[in-house]
N, C-alpha and C positions, 0 to 999 in steps of 0.2 A: 609547876608545882614544886614546892620546897620540900626538902627532906623531912622537916619537922612535921609535915602532914602525913607521914607514913603511918602514924598511929591511928589515923582516921580509917584505915583499911584493916578491919578485923574479921577474922574467920575462926570459928570453933574447930575447923579442920586442920589448919596450918598456922604457923607463926610468920606473918608477912615480913617483918624486919629481918628475922633470921634467914628466911629464904632469899631475900635480896642479897644478903651477904654471901650465902652459899652460891647463888647464881653468878655473882661477880667473881668469886674465887674460882669456880669451875670454868667460867668464861676465860679467865686469864690463863688457866692451864691449857685450854684448847686453842685459843686464838691469840695468846700473847699478852704481855703486861699492859698493853695499851687498851685492852678491853675494859669497859666500865658500864655500869648500869646508870642511866641518866634519869634525873628526877622527873623530867617531863614524860617519861615512859611508865611511871609507876602505876597509873590507873590501868593501862593496857596490860601490864604484867600481872596485876592483881586479877583481872578478868581471865587471863590465860591460866593462872594458878587455880582459880575457882573451878575452871573446867577440868583441868588435869587432876586435881585432887577430889573431883566429884562432889564438890560442896553444893548439895542440892538446895539449901536455903538461899545462898547467894545466886546460884544459877537461876532460880525462880525470880529473884528480884531483878536480875540483870537480863532476863529473857534469853538465857542461854540454854539450848536444848542439848542435853547430854547424849542423846541418840545420834546427833549429827556430828560431823567433823568440823574443823576450823579452816576458814579461808582467811588468811592474814595478808592484808594489802598495805602498800605504802611505797613511798619513793625509793629510788635506787640508793642503796647504802644505808638505809635507816635502821637495819638490824633484824629484818624479818627472819632470815635464815638462821642466824645465831640463836635467836630466841626460841624458834621451833626446835632447833637441835638441843638446846638446854632443857626444854620442857619435857622431852622424852624421858629424862632421868628422874622425873617426878612420879613415874609409874613403875610398877614392878617390872622386872626384866622381860617377862613373857608377854607383857601388855604394851611394850614400847613400840611406837611407830618407827618406820624405817624411812630415812631421808634419801631421796633420789632426785637428781637434777633432770628436768624435762629435756634438756639438751642431750644428756647422756642417753635417755630413752630414745630420742630421735636418732642418735647415732647407732644404738642397738637395732632399731628398726631397719636402718639402712643396711646393716650387716645381716640380720637374721630374719627380716621380714615380719609377716603377720603373727608369727609365733610370739613376738614380744607383747602384742596386745593380750594374748592369752596369759602370758606370764604375770601381768599386772592386773588381771581380772579373774577369769575362771580358775586359774591355778594359784591364785593369791590366798592360799589357805595353809595352815599347819595341818597336814594330813596325818601326822602322828598322834594328834589329839583325838579324843573320842568324847563328844562329836568334834568334827573338824572346826578349827577356830580361824576365822578370817584374819588375814594380815592387814594391818593398817599401814598405808604408805602416806608420806608427806611429799607431794610433788612440788619441788622447789623451782621457783622462777617460771611458773605457769605462764605461757604466752611468748616466751623468748625463743622457743623451738620453732623451726621453720617446717613447712610441709616437705616431707622427705619422699623421694621417688624410689620405689623398690621394683626393679625390672620394668621401669617405665610407668608404673601405676602410682599416681600420687595419692597419699593418704594423710589426713589430718589425724595423726596417731594419738595425740592426747584427747581429742574429741571422742575417738572411738573407745579409748580406755575409760574416760569419764562416763560415757553412756553405759558401758558394760558394768562398771562399778556401781552405777546408780541402780541397775537391775538387781545387783547383789546386795545393795543397801536395803532394798525393799524386801528381798526374799531371805537374806542371811544376816541382816544388820551389819554389813561390812561398812566400816567407817573409812573416810578419806580426808586427809588434810592437804592444804596447798598454800604456797605463798605466791604473790604476784605483784608486779609493778603496775598492772593495768586496772582501770576502773570498769564498772559493770558494762558500760556501752562498748568499750574496747574489747572486752571479753566476748560480748555477743557478736561483734563484727568478726572476730577471729574464729569463733567456734560455732556460731549460729544460734538462733533463738531456741532451738530444741535443747541444746546443751546448757545454755544459760538458764533455762527454765528448770532443768534437772539440778543444776548447781544451787539454785535457791532452796531446793528441798534437801540437799545433801549437806549444806554448810551453815555454820554460824559465821556471820560476817564480822570480822574484827579488823581494825586498821590503825596505823599510825596517822598522825595529822599529815595532810597533803603537803604541808610546808616543813615537815621534819627534815633536819639537816642530814647530810651525808656524814656518818660517823667514821668513815674510813679516812677522811681527810685529816 
C-alpha cells in the first residue's frame, strides 16, 4: 500500500495522516531514529486507531467490538509490541493499558507463586476509584513463557490468568490485550481448548501479514 492511499482512510474521530506522523515521531523517541511506520501496515494501524479512538462507525463497518480487547498477532519482529505500546498514548492517562511481558510474569510466578495470578486478575482494579475500575493489561509475547514450577507444582500461569480475566470480563467488563507470534492452533495446543474458546470471546483478532518482514533487521 503506497503512502498516497493514506487519504482513503478517513475518520470523523481522528486525522489519520497526522496520527501516522505522531506515531512515527513518538516511536523514534522511544525506540530510536531507525523506527518508522511502514506503508504496508497502514490498514492495520487504521484498525487499531479506530478501536482506541472508539470510532463506533468504523468499528461497526470493520466488525470490531469495543467491549473486547485486542489480540495482535504476527511474525517475530514485525512491530506488534511497539504498536501496542504506542496505541496506549491514544487514550486518556487513566484509561491506558499497561504493557507486561509474559516472560516477566512467569519469572514473577517463579518467585512469588500463585499470588501473581491474583495480581493480574482479582486484584487488577483501581481500588481508589468509586466504583472500582478494572485495569487493562496488554500481555506481550503471549506463548513464549514456559510452564514454571513453584515448589514442584507446575502451572500454566498465563492460562490461569486468562481464565480468571475472562470471568472478570463477563462480570466487570475487564478488558485484556495481548500480542503473540502464535496462530490459533498453536495457542490452543499451548493453553488448551477451554482457554482458546474464552479468548475468542475476549478478543478482537487483528494481525500482520504472515509474511511481514522483521523490521529490526
